[in-house]
C-alpha positions in Angstrom: 50.4 -13.3 -0.1 47.4 -13.2 -2.5 44.1 -11.8 -1.2 40.9 -12.9 -3.0 38.3 -10.3 -3.8 34.6 -10.9 -4.2 33.5 -9.8 -7.7 29.9 -9.5 -6.5 30.7 -6.7 -4.1 31.0 -3.2 -5.7 31.5 0.3 -4.5 30.2 1.1 -1.1 29.8 -2.6 -0.2 26.8 -2.9 -2.4 26.0 -6.1 -4.4 26.7 -5.6 -8.1 23.3 -7.1 -8.9 21.0 -4.2 -9.9 17.9 -6.0 -8.7 19.6 -6.6 -5.3 20.6 -3.0 -5.1 17.1 -1.8 -5.7 15.8 -4.2 -3.0 18.5 -2.8 -0.6 17.6 0.8 -1.4 13.9 0.1 -0.8 14.5 -1.7 2.5 16.7 1.3 3.7 14.2 4.0 2.4 12.3 5.3 5.4 9.5 6.9 3.3 9.0 3.6 1.4 8.9 1.6 4.6 6.4 4.1 6.1 4.1 3.8 3.1 4.4 0.0 3.2 3.3 0.0 6.8 0.4 2.3 6.0 -0.8 0.1 3.2 -0.5 -3.0 5.4 -2.5 -1.4 8.1 -5.2 -0.2 5.7 -5.4 -3.7 4.2 -5.8 -5.2 7.6 -8.5 -2.7 8.6 -10.4 -3.3 5.3 -10.5 -7.0 6.0 -12.2 -6.3 9.3 -15.0 -4.2 7.8 -18.5 -5.6 7.4 -20.2 -5.8 4.0 -21.9 -2.4 4.2 -18.7 -0.7 5.4 -16.7 -2.3 2.5 -19.4 -1.1 0.1 -19.0 2.5 1.4 -15.2 2.4 1.1 -15.3 0.8 -2.3 -17.9 3.3 -3.7 -16.2 6.4 -2.2 -12.5 5.7 -2.4 -11.7 2.6 -4.5 -13.9 2.7 -7.6 -12.1 5.3 -9.7 -14.5 5.0 -12.7 -17.3 6.6 -10.7 -17.2 9.4 -8.2 -20.1 8.3 -6.0 -21.7 11.0 -3.9 -22.8 10.2 -0.3 -26.5 10.1 -1.4 -25.8 7.5 -4.1 -23.9 5.3 -1.5 -26.8 5.7 1.0 -29.4 4.8 -1.7 -27.4 1.6 -2.6 -27.3 0.6 1.1 -30.9 1.7 1.8 -29.6 4.2 4.5 -29.8 7.9 5.1 -26.7 9.9 4.6 -26.7 10.5 8.3 -25.9 6.9 8.8 -22.8 6.8 6.6 -21.3 10.3 6.3 
């Protein structure tokens, strides 16, 4: 009796495709999945911010070319630092 073997399945029942293996490893990696969930949540929250709130986040945390201080952000938004910090 002849038993066929699938040449696409390698050791440990992993697909022999390296891209497929990387995808499986990422799906099974709990730290990666946690970070992916954090990023998804932050992106959703960012979408819900109003214009001024987005400006604050952008100036303080996203724009890496400038390290804007709270006073600079407040000046741009015509606010006091008490209103944003």
